[in-house]
ZATORZA-141370 format. One record per residue (C-alpha): residue number from 1; x, y, z. Coordinates in nm, 2 decimals, m for minus. Layout:
+-----+--------+--------+--------+
| pos |     px |     py |     pz |
+-----+--------+--------+--------+
| NUM |      X |      Y |      Z |
...
+-----+--------+--------+--------+
end
This chain:
+-----+--------+--------+--------+
| pos |     px |     py |     pz |
+-----+--------+--------+--------+
|   1 |  18.96 |  15.36 |  18.81 |
|   2 |  18.58 |  15.43 |  18.82 |
|   3 |  18.47 |  15.72 |  18.60 |
|   4 |  18.23 |  15.93 |  18.82 |
|   5 |  17.99 |  16.19 |  18.69 |
|   6 |  17.86 |  16.44 |  18.94 |
|   7 |  17.55 |  16.67 |  18.93 |
|   8 |  17.66 |  17.02 |  19.02 |
|   9 |  17.48 |  17.33 |  19.15 |
|  10 |  17.65 |  17.67 |  19.14 |
|  11 |  17.52 |  17.98 |  19.32 |
|  12 |  17.63 |  18.32 |  19.44 |
|  13 |  17.93 |  18.53 |  19.34 |
|  14 |  18.28 |  18.60 |  19.46 |
|  15 |  18.57 |  18.37 |  19.55 |
|  16 |  18.48 |  18.00 |  19.50 |
|  17 |  18.40 |  17.76 |  19.77 |
|  18 |  18.35 |  17.39 |  19.68 |
|  19 |  18.15 |  17.17 |  19.91 |
|  20 |  18.23 |  16.80 |  19.96 |
|  21 |  17.95 |  16.64 |  20.16 |
|  22 |  17.92 |  16.34 |  20.38 |
|  23 |  17.74 |  16.01 |  20.32 |
|  24 |  17.36 |  15.97 |  20.34 |
|  25 |  17.24 |  16.27 |  20.15 |
|  26 |  17.32 |  16.54 |  19.89 |
|  27 |  17.48 |  16.88 |  19.93 |
|  28 |  17.16 |  17.05 |  20.05 |
|  29 |  17.09 |  16.77 |  20.30 |
|  30 |  17.44 |  16.79 |  20.44 |
|  31 |  17.52 |  17.16 |  20.43 |
|  32 |  17.16 |  17.29 |  20.47 |
|  33 |  17.13 |  17.64 |  20.61 |
|  34 |  17.50 |  17.72 |  20.57 |
|  35 |  17.47 |  17.74 |  20.19 |
|  36 |  17.26 |  18.07 |  20.19 |
|  37 |  17.51 |  18.23 |  20.43 |
|  38 |  17.81 |  18.13 |  20.22 |
|  39 |  17.67 |  18.25 |  19.89 |
|  40 |  17.63 |  18.60 |  20.03 |
|  41 |  18.00 |  18.65 |  19.96 |
|  42 |  18.11 |  18.35 |  19.76 |
|  43 |  18.04 |  18.14 |  19.46 |
|  44 |  17.93 |  17.81 |  19.61 |
|  45 |  17.98 |  17.49 |  19.41 |
|  46 |  17.81 |  17.18 |  19.54 |
|  47 |  17.82 |  16.84 |  19.37 |
|  48 |  17.60 |  16.54 |  19.46 |
|  49 |  17.76 |  16.20 |  19.46 |
|  50 |  17.63 |  15.93 |  19.21 |
|  51 |  17.27 |  15.83 |  19.27 |
|  52 |  17.32 |  15.45 |  19.23 |
|  53 |  17.50 |  15.20 |  19.44 |
|  54 |  17.80 |  15.15 |  19.21 |
|  55 |  18.11 |  15.12 |  19.44 |
|  56 |  18.28 |  15.45 |  19.49 |
|  57 |  18.66 |  15.51 |  19.46 |
|  58 |  18.81 |  15.79 |  19.67 |
|  59 |  19.05 |  15.90 |  19.40 |
|  60 |  18.79 |  15.91 |  19.13 |
|  61 |  18.55 |  16.10 |  19.36 |
|  62 |  18.81 |  16.35 |  19.45 |
|  63 |  18.90 |  16.40 |  19.08 |
|  64 |  18.54 |  16.43 |  18.97 |
|  65 |  18.48 |  16.70 |  19.24 |
|  66 |  18.78 |  16.91 |  19.11 |
|  67 |  18.67 |  16.86 |  18.75 |
|  68 |  18.32 |  16.98 |  18.81 |
|  69 |  18.45 |  17.28 |  19.00 |
|  70 |  18.68 |  17.37 |  18.71 |
|  71 |  18.41 |  17.31 |  18.46 |
|  72 |  18.19 |  17.55 |  18.66 |
|  73 |  18.45 |  17.83 |  18.62 |
|  74 |  18.66 |  17.79 |  18.94 |
|  75 |  19.03 |  17.77 |  18.85 |
|  76 |  19.11 |  17.75 |  19.22 |
|  77 |  18.90 |  17.74 |  19.54 |
|  78 |  18.86 |  17.68 |  19.91 |
|  79 |  18.73 |  17.32 |  19.97 |
|  80 |  18.50 |  17.26 |  20.27 |
|  81 |  18.47 |  16.89 |  20.35 |
|  82 |  18.22 |  16.75 |  20.60 |
|  83 |  18.24 |  16.39 |  20.74 |
|  84 |  18.32 |  16.16 |  20.45 |
|  85 |  18.37 |  16.48 |  20.25 |
|  86 |  18.67 |  16.56 |  20.46 |
|  87 |  18.85 |  16.25 |  20.32 |
|  88 |  18.74 |  16.35 |  19.97 |
|  89 |  18.86 |  16.70 |  20.02 |
|  90 |  19.20 |  16.59 |  20.15 |
|  91 |  19.25 |  16.35 |  19.86 |
|  92 |  19.15 |  16.63 |  19.62 |
|  93 |  19.41 |  16.86 |  19.77 |
|  94 |  19.69 |  16.61 |  19.74 |
|  95 |  19.60 |  16.51 |  19.39 |
|  96 |  19.53 |  16.87 |  19.27 |
|  97 |  19.75 |  17.10 |  19.48 |
|  98 |  19.73 |  17.39 |  19.24 |
|  99 |  19.36 |  17.40 |  19.26 |
| 100 |  19.29 |  17.39 |  19.63 |
| 101 |  19.37 |  17.72 |  19.80 |
| 102 |  19.26 |  17.61 |  20.15 |
| 103 |  19.09 |  17.33 |  20.34 |
| 104 |  18.81 |  17.34 |  20.60 |
| 105 |  18.74 |  17.00 |  20.75 |
| 106 |  18.44 |  16.95 |  20.97 |
| 107 |  18.35 |  16.64 |  21.17 |
| 108 |  18.63 |  16.47 |  20.97 |
| 109 |  18.85 |  16.17 |  21.00 |
| 110 |  19.17 |  16.04 |  20.85 |
| 111 |  19.06 |  15.68 |  20.90 |
| 112 |  18.71 |  15.57 |  20.98 |
| 113 |  18.67 |  15.49 |  21.35 |
| 114 |  18.44 |  15.23 |  21.51 |
| 115 |  18.15 |  15.47 |  21.53 |
| 116 |  18.17 |  15.56 |  21.16 |
| 117 |  18.21 |  15.20 |  21.05 |
| 118 |  17.92 |  15.08 |  21.27 |
| 119 |  17.70 |  15.36 |  21.15 |
| 120 |  17.79 |  15.29 |  20.78 |
| 121 |  17.70 |  14.92 |  20.83 |
| 122 |  17.36 |  15.02 |  21.00 |
| 123 |  17.28 |  15.25 |  20.71 |
| 124 |  17.36 |  14.97 |  20.46 |
| 125 |  17.13 |  14.73 |  20.64 |
| 126 |  16.84 |  14.97 |  20.68 |
| 127 |  16.85 |  15.10 |  20.32 |
| 128 |  16.89 |  14.74 |  20.18 |
| 129 |  16.58 |  14.64 |  20.38 |
| 130 |  16.39 |  14.94 |  20.24 |
| 131 |  16.36 |  15.09 |  20.59 |
| 132 |  16.42 |  15.46 |  20.52 |
| 133 |  16.24 |  15.55 |  20.84 |
| 134 |  16.50 |  15.38 |  21.06 |
| 135 |  16.77 |  15.55 |  20.87 |
| 136 |  16.61 |  15.89 |  20.93 |
| 137 |  16.58 |  15.81 |  21.31 |
| 138 |  16.94 |  15.72 |  21.33 |
| 139 |  17.02 |  16.06 |  21.18 |
| 140 |  16.80 |  16.24 |  21.43 |
| 141 |  16.91 |  16.05 |  21.74 |
| 142 |  17.28 |  16.03 |  21.67 |
| 143 |  17.33 |  16.33 |  21.44 |
| 144 |  17.20 |  16.62 |  21.66 |
| 145 |  17.30 |  16.72 |  22.01 |
| 146 |  17.07 |  16.63 |  22.30 |
| 147 |  17.02 |  17.00 |  22.36 |
| 148 |  16.90 |  17.05 |  22.01 |
| 149 |  16.66 |  16.75 |  22.00 |
| 150 |  16.53 |  16.81 |  22.35 |
| 151 |  16.41 |  17.16 |  22.24 |
| 152 |  16.22 |  17.02 |  21.94 |
| 153 |  15.84 |  17.00 |  21.94 |
| 154 |  15.69 |  16.67 |  21.82 |
| 155 |  15.60 |  16.81 |  21.48 |
| 156 |  15.95 |  16.94 |  21.43 |
| 157 |  16.09 |  16.59 |  21.50 |
| 158 |  15.84 |  16.45 |  21.25 |
| 159 |  15.95 |  16.71 |  20.99 |
| 160 |  16.32 |  16.63 |  21.04 |
| 161 |  16.25 |  16.26 |  21.00 |
| 162 |  16.04 |  16.32 |  20.69 |
| 163 |  16.30 |  16.55 |  20.54 |
| 164 |  16.59 |  16.30 |  20.61 |
| 165 |  16.38 |  16.02 |  20.45 |
| 166 |  16.32 |  16.24 |  20.14 |
| 167 |  16.69 |  16.33 |  20.11 |
| 168 |  16.83 |  15.97 |  20.11 |
| 169 |  16.99 |  15.92 |  19.77 |
| 170 |  16.99 |  15.59 |  19.59 |
| 171 |  17.37 |  15.57 |  19.63 |
| 172 |  17.37 |  15.57 |  20.01 |
| 173 |  17.50 |  15.21 |  20.03 |
| 174 |  17.80 |  15.29 |  19.82 |
| 175 |  17.86 |  15.61 |  20.02 |
| 176 |  17.84 |  15.41 |  20.35 |
| 177 |  18.09 |  15.16 |  20.21 |
| 178 |  18.33 |  15.44 |  20.13 |
| 179 |  18.30 |  15.58 |  20.48 |
| 180 |  18.42 |  15.25 |  20.62 |
| 181 |  18.70 |  15.22 |  20.37 |
| 182 |  18.83 |  15.58 |  20.34 |
| 183 |  19.18 |  15.62 |  20.47 |
| 184 |  19.38 |  15.94 |  20.40 |
| 185 |  19.64 |  15.92 |  20.67 |
| 186 |  19.92 |  15.90 |  20.42 |
| 187 |  19.80 |  16.22 |  20.25 |
| 188 |  19.82 |  16.44 |  20.57 |
| 189 |  20.20 |  16.52 |  20.60 |
| 190 |  20.21 |  16.65 |  20.24 |
| 191 |  19.93 |  16.90 |  20.28 |
| 192 |  20.06 |  17.25 |  20.23 |
| 193 |  19.76 |  17.48 |  20.22 |
| 194 |  19.60 |  17.67 |  20.50 |
| 195 |  19.38 |  17.42 |  20.69 |
| 196 |  19.11 |  17.46 |  20.95 |
| 197 |  18.98 |  17.15 |  21.13 |
| 198 |  18.64 |  17.19 |  21.31 |
| 199 |  18.52 |  16.94 |  21.57 |
| 200 |  18.15 |  16.91 |  21.66 |
| 201 |  18.20 |  16.84 |  22.03 |
| 202 |  17.88 |  16.64 |  22.07 |
| 203 |  17.93 |  16.42 |  21.77 |
| 204 |  17.80 |  16.06 |  21.83 |
| 205 |  17.88 |  15.93 |  21.48 |
| 206 |  18.24 |  16.03 |  21.44 |
| 207 |  18.45 |  16.07 |  21.76 |
| 208 |  18.55 |  16.44 |  21.81 |
| 209 |  18.89 |  16.31 |  21.90 |
| 210 |  18.94 |  16.22 |  21.54 |
| 211 |  18.92 |  16.59 |  21.45 |
| 212 |  19.19 |  16.67 |  21.70 |
| 213 |  19.40 |  16.39 |  21.57 |
| 214 |  19.34 |  16.51 |  21.21 |
| 215 |  19.45 |  16.87 |  21.30 |
| 216 |  19.76 |  16.74 |  21.48 |
| 217 |  19.87 |  16.54 |  21.17 |
| 218 |  19.84 |  16.82 |  20.92 |
| 219 |  20.13 |  17.07 |  20.91 |
| 220 |  20.02 |  17.41 |  21.04 |
| 221 |  19.66 |  17.32 |  21.07 |
| 222 |  19.43 |  17.52 |  21.30 |
| 223 |  19.17 |  17.35 |  21.52 |
| 224 |  18.85 |  17.48 |  21.68 |
| 225 |  18.53 |  17.34 |  21.83 |
| 226 |  18.16 |  17.41 |  21.79 |
| 227 |  17.91 |  17.26 |  22.05 |
| 228 |  17.70 |  17.07 |  21.80 |
| 229 |  17.62 |  16.71 |  21.70 |
| 230 |  17.74 |  16.54 |  21.38 |
| 231 |  17.48 |  16.68 |  21.14 |
| 232 |  17.59 |  17.02 |  21.02 |
| 233 |  17.43 |  17.35 |  21.00 |
| 234 |  17.08 |  17.30 |  21.15 |
| 235 |  17.25 |  17.36 |  21.48 |
| 236 |  17.43 |  17.70 |  21.51 |
| 237 |  17.46 |  17.78 |  21.14 |
| 238 |  17.57 |  18.14 |  21.23 |
| 239 |  17.86 |  18.00 |  21.44 |
| 240 |  17.97 |  17.77 |  21.16 |
| 241 |  17.96 |  18.06 |  20.91 |
| 242 |  18.14 |  18.30 |  21.14 |
| 243 |  18.42 |  18.04 |  21.21 |
| 244 |  18.47 |  17.98 |  20.84 |
| 245 |  18.47 |  18.35 |  20.75 |
| 246 |  18.72 |  18.43 |  21.02 |
| 247 |  18.96 |  18.17 |  20.90 |
| 248 |  18.93 |  18.28 |  20.53 |
| 249 |  18.97 |  18.65 |  20.62 |
| 250 |  19.27 |  18.59 |  20.84 |
| 251 |  19.44 |  18.40 |  20.56 |
| 252 |  19.32 |  18.66 |  20.30 |
| 253 |  19.13 |  18.39 |  20.13 |
| 254 |  18.80 |  18.58 |  20.15 |
| 255 |  18.91 |  18.84 |  19.90 |
| 256 |  18.83 |  18.85 |  19.53 |
| 257 |  19.11 |  18.65 |  19.36 |
| 258 |  19.16 |  18.41 |  19.08 |
| 259 |  18.90 |  18.17 |  19.22 |
| 260 |  18.63 |  18.27 |  18.97 |
| 261 |  18.65 |  18.38 |  18.62 |
+-----+--------+--------+--------+
end
């Protein structure tokens, strides 16, 4: 199994939340404006995936995420997985059941669908060709809802494209390959922690129906929807945060506990 080393950022205080991000960027690029909201009440631990294109193994990535959380002082934690990070989070929960207190899965999938596979292949081609601009435009056009993009001024569009280009890691090809290969369907029946599945209803990269299917396959999972595109947190960050806090509070997972030491 591949030995994976992750770079980790820890901020805030309170019960620990570990972030597992999608492909095509680091923690900041994927979770954006949600992070400052979360760290008002939590210790937020975010790890970036490897920066080179060495093939990624889902088990090794899940283990590395848990190891970095424990090394950062979190004996147990809530795990928020977004897109590819949902598969990473699910595998982490099944391999380390004593560590993961709860799962929140956004824009996730148990098995990559045709949209995710096609997008991953497009990412691989554009990055291999050195065309970071095309990659960034895919993110803009397919990642955000039409309502959001239609409200943007030309300079805002340019800024988003420039930022997306800046945030592309060297390992995006390996991350895209894992998107197409990740399959955690066998893990789902054994999940035994409180789980919330959130669908972005205007997702053009991963079919929102996958989130509904994911929730239906996880024992006792809750399901909700937010009217946003695939890219998290630039659209309706307050709604994302309120949804997460409501879930944690109802399950008494937002209280000071053994999550930090």
